[in-house]
C-alpha positions in Angstrom: 112.4 -24.3 39.4 112.4 -23.0 43.0 109.5 -25.4 43.9 111.4 -28.6 43.1 112.3 -30.9 46.0 115.9 -31.0 47.1 117.6 -33.9 48.8 118.4 -33.1 52.5 122.2 -33.7 52.7 122.1 -32.9 56.4 120.5 -36.3 56.9 123.4 -38.2 55.2 125.1 -40.8 57.5 128.9 -40.7 57.5 131.4 -43.0 59.2 135.1 -42.8 60.2 137.7 -43.3 57.4 139.4 -45.9 59.6 136.4 -48.2 59.1 136.6 -48.0 55.4 138.1 -50.8 53.2 140.7 -49.3 50.9 142.2 -50.7 47.7 145.4 -48.7 47.9 148.1 -48.5 50.6 151.5 -46.8 50.8 152.8 -50.3 51.5 152.1 -51.0 47.8 153.8 -47.9 46.4 157.0 -48.1 44.3 160.1 -48.2 46.5 162.0 -45.3 45.0 164.5 -44.9 47.8 165.3 -48.6 47.7 165.7 -48.4 44.0 168.1 -45.5 44.4 170.1 -47.5 46.9 170.2 -50.8 45.0 169.3 -50.0 41.4 166.9 -52.9 41.1 164.2 -52.0 38.6 161.6 -54.2 40.3 161.6 -51.8 43.2 160.1 -49.3 40.8 157.0 -51.5 40.2 154.2 -50.8 42.6 152.2 -53.7 43.9 149.2 -52.7 42.0 147.2 -53.7 38.9 149.3 -54.6 35.8 152.6 -54.4 37.7 151.3 -57.1 40.0 150.1 -59.1 37.0 153.4 -59.1 35.3 155.2 -60.1 38.5 152.7 -62.9 39.1 153.2 -64.2 35.5 156.9 -64.2 36.0 156.5 -66.4 39.1 154.1 -68.8 37.4 156.5 -69.0 34.4 159.3 -70.2 36.6 157.0 -72.6 38.5 155.8 -74.1 35.2 159.4 -75.2 34.4 160.1 -76.4 38.0 156.9 -78.5 37.8 157.5 -79.7 34.3 154.4 -78.1 32.9 154.0 -76.8 29.4 154.6 -73.2 28.4 153.4 -72.5 24.8 154.1 -69.2 23.0 151.8 -68.3 20.2 153.7 -65.6 18.3 152.4 -63.1 15.7 154.7 -61.7 13.0 155.1 -58.3 14.7 157.0 -59.9 17.6 159.7 -61.0 15.2 159.7 -57.7 13.2 160.4 -55.6 16.3 163.4 -57.7 17.2 162.2 -59.9 20.1 163.1 -63.3 18.7 166.3 -63.5 20.8 164.2 -63.4 24.0 162.0 -66.2 22.9 165.0 -68.2 21.7 166.7 -67.8 25.0 163.7 -69.1 26.9 163.6 -72.1 24.5 167.3 -72.8 25.0 166.7 -72.8 28.8 163.7 -75.1 28.7 161.2 -72.4 29.8 159.2 -72.6 26.5 158.1 -76.0 25.5 156.0 -75.2 22.4 155.8 -72.6 19.7 152.9 -71.6 17.4 153.0 -69.0 14.6 150.7 -67.6 12.1 151.9 -67.8 8.5 153.2 -64.3 8.5 155.4 -65.1 11.5 156.9 -68.0 9.5 157.6 -65.6 6.6 159.6 -63.1 8.8 161.4 -65.9 10.7 162.6 -67.5 7.5 163.7 -64.1 6.0 165.6 -63.3 9.1 167.4 -66.6 9.0 168.2 -66.2 5.3 169.4 -62.6 5.0 169.2 -61.1 8.5 166.5 -58.7 7.4 162.8 -58.7 6.8 159.7 -56.5 6.4 159.4 -54.8 3.0 157.9 -51.4 2.4 154.4 -52.4 1.5 153.1 -48.9 0.8 155.8 -48.4 -1.8 155.8 -51.9 -3.4 152.0 -52.2 -3.7 151.9 -49.3 -6.2 153.5 -51.4 -8.9 152.5 -55.0 -7.9 155.9 -55.8 -6.5 154.7 -56.4 -2.9 155.2 -59.9 -1.8 156.9 -60.9 -5.1 160.4 -61.8 -3.9 161.6 -65.1 -5.1 163.4 -66.7 -2.2 160.8 -66.6 0.6 158.1 -68.6 -1.1 160.6 -70.8 -2.9 162.4 -71.9 0.3 159.0 -72.4 2.0 157.6 -74.7 -0.6 160.8 -76.6 -1.0 160.9 -77.1 2.8 157.3 -78.4 2.9 158.0 -80.9 0.1 161.4 -82.0 1.5 160.2 -83.6 4.7 157.1 -85.7 4.2 156.8 -86.7 7.9 157.1 -83.2 9.3 154.5 -80.5 9.9 154.9 -77.0 8.5 156.9 -75.5 11.4 159.3 -78.4 11.8 159.9 -78.7 8.1 160.7 -75.0 7.7 162.9 -75.0 10.8 164.8 -78.1 9.6 165.2 -76.6 6.2 166.8 -73.5 7.7 169.3 -75.7 9.6 170.0 -78.1 6.7 170.8 -75.1 4.4 173.0 -73.5 7.0 171.4 -70.2 6.6 173.7 -67.4 7.8 171.4 -66.1 10.5 169.8 -69.4 11.6 170.7 -68.6 15.2 168.1 -65.8 15.1 165.3 -68.1 13.9 162.7 -69.3 16.3 161.7 -72.2 14.0 165.3 -73.3 13.5 165.9 -73.3 17.2 162.7 -75.3 17.8 163.9 -77.9 15.2 167.3 -78.1 16.7 165.9 -78.5 20.3 163.1 -80.8 19.2 160.5 -78.4 20.5 157.1 -78.6 18.7 156.7 -75.5 16.5 153.5 -75.2 14.5 152.6 -72.8 11.7 148.9 -72.0 11.1 148.6 -70.7 7.5 145.6 -68.7 6.2 145.4 -69.1 2.5 145.8 -65.7 0.8 147.2 -64.0 3.9 150.9 -64.7 3.3 153.2 -63.5 0.5 154.3 -67.1 0.0 150.9 -67.8 -1.5 151.4 -65.4 -4.5 154.2 -67.3 -6.2 154.4 -69.7 -9.1 155.6 -72.5 -6.7 152.7 -72.0 -4.2 150.9 -75.3 -3.7 147.7 -74.8 -1.8 147.1 -78.5 -1.2 150.6 -78.9 0.3 150.3 -75.7 2.4 146.9 -76.9 3.7 148.1 -80.4 4.4 151.2 -79.3 6.4 149.3 -76.6 8.3 146.5 -79.1 9.1 149.1 -81.5 10.4 150.4 -78.7 12.6 146.9 -78.1 13.9 146.8 -81.7 15.1 150.3 -81.4 16.7 149.2 -78.2 18.4 146.0 -79.8 19.7 147.9 -82.7 21.2 150.4 -80.2 22.8 147.7 -78.4 24.8 147.4 -81.2 27.4 150.8 -80.1 28.7 149.2 -77.0 30.0 147.0 -78.7 32.6 147.5 -77.8 36.3 150.1 -75.1 36.1 151.1 -74.5 32.5 151.1 -71.1 30.7 149.7 -70.2 27.3 150.9 -66.9 25.8 149.2 -65.2 22.8 151.7 -62.6 21.8 150.8 -60.3 18.9 148.1 -62.2 17.1 144.6 -60.6 17.1 142.7 -63.1 15.0 144.4 -66.3 13.6 146.0 -67.8 16.6 143.2 -67.0 19.1 140.8 -68.7 16.8 143.2 -71.7 16.3 143.6 -72.0 20.1 139.9 -72.1 21.0 139.2 -74.7 18.4 142.2 -76.8 19.3 141.2 -76.6 23.0 137.7 -77.8 22.3 139.1 -80.7 20.2 141.6 -81.7 22.9 138.9 -81.7 25.6 136.6 -83.6 23.2 139.3 -86.3 22.8 139.5 -86.7 26.6 142.6 -84.7 27.3 142.5 -82.8 30.6 143.4 -79.2 29.8 142.4 -77.0 32.8 143.9 -75.0 35.6 146.4 -73.1 33.5 147.4 -69.5 33.0 146.6 -67.7 29.8 148.3 -64.4 28.9 147.5 -62.1 26.0 150.2 -59.6 25.1 149.5 -56.9 22.5 149.5 -53.2 21.9 145.8 -53.0 22.3 143.0 -55.3 23.6 141.2 -57.0 20.7 137.9 -59.0 20.9 139.2 -62.5 19.9 142.2 -62.7 22.3 140.0 -61.3 25.1 137.3 -64.1 24.7 139.4 -66.9 23.2 142.5 -66.6 25.2 141.9 -64.6 28.4 138.3 -65.5 29.3 136.7 -68.7 27.8 139.6 -71.2 28.2 140.0 -70.7 32.0 136.4 -70.7 33.0 136.8 -74.1 34.6 140.0 -73.3 36.4 143.0 -71.1 36.0 143.4 -67.4 35.3 143.6 -65.1 32.3 145.7 -61.9 32.0 146.0 -59.0 29.6 149.4 -57.3 29.4 148.9 -54.3 27.1 151.9 -52.5 25.5 154.4 -52.6 22.7 156.2 -55.9 22.3 159.6 -54.3 22.0 159.0 -52.9 25.6 156.8 -55.6 27.2 158.8 -58.7 26.3 162.1 -57.2 27.5 160.3 -56.1 30.7 159.0 -59.6 31.3 162.4 -61.0 30.5 164.0 -58.7 33.1 161.5 -59.6 35.7 162.0 -63.3 35.0 165.7 -62.9 35.5 165.1 -61.3 38.9 162.5 -63.8 40.0 164.6 -66.9 39.9 
């Protein structure tokens, strides 16, 4: 071992630290003293990495409204289950969100909240006896809604049904709010993935027809993103990212200009499909993609707070 060659570190060339380019400066640190003086939470966010990202997104969010650009929220079921619907509804009421997309599970939880103010059964308990997903009202209301309004897509039909039936907690429904405000809201069903499909009234042809109609509405809506709009994928790891990338291709194939927009994926962990189909591929010819990683019940209120302080 003693005979092996050693590198001669005495010949290494060093240079002064003042000549080095650095990525971090105290000018970017959180302003703790300022926070103690004024109590503004934003002073606690350093100008670094994801703190910078969420502040940038808040600015772009406001700019989209000011410039009359589209802001589409694609919402997974978990966002509703953890109690964040009021935030999305508030943004809809104020004209900040111009389009909603949901997977089928999101529509289930949104309807149940509107109907009884509660949702999310104990799957581990109910699956033991075959009771999981077997409640009467959720599927019955859904199928009746889809049959009631022949000219509406899935999302608009369900939202209008909630309103027309004066459901007690309709004010907490994203779909009902969209119907009331005439905001496009689309539901993208996956046959066999929702409890509404295991019911005597389930009609696969009708579900497919209405969901396909919503896919066309969603595709047409994407052109509103061009040159300054925002697309949020919040809590959907598979269905909505796949729907988005296909709809984007269809829109561009039809001649719609959908470029130079912001895409944001918000979820508890980074998954493959949102990474490639939301954050990366759609903005290759202009725009920027972001990941905001964290629990929805923390990240959405945080974004809301920053939005309120970035007016």
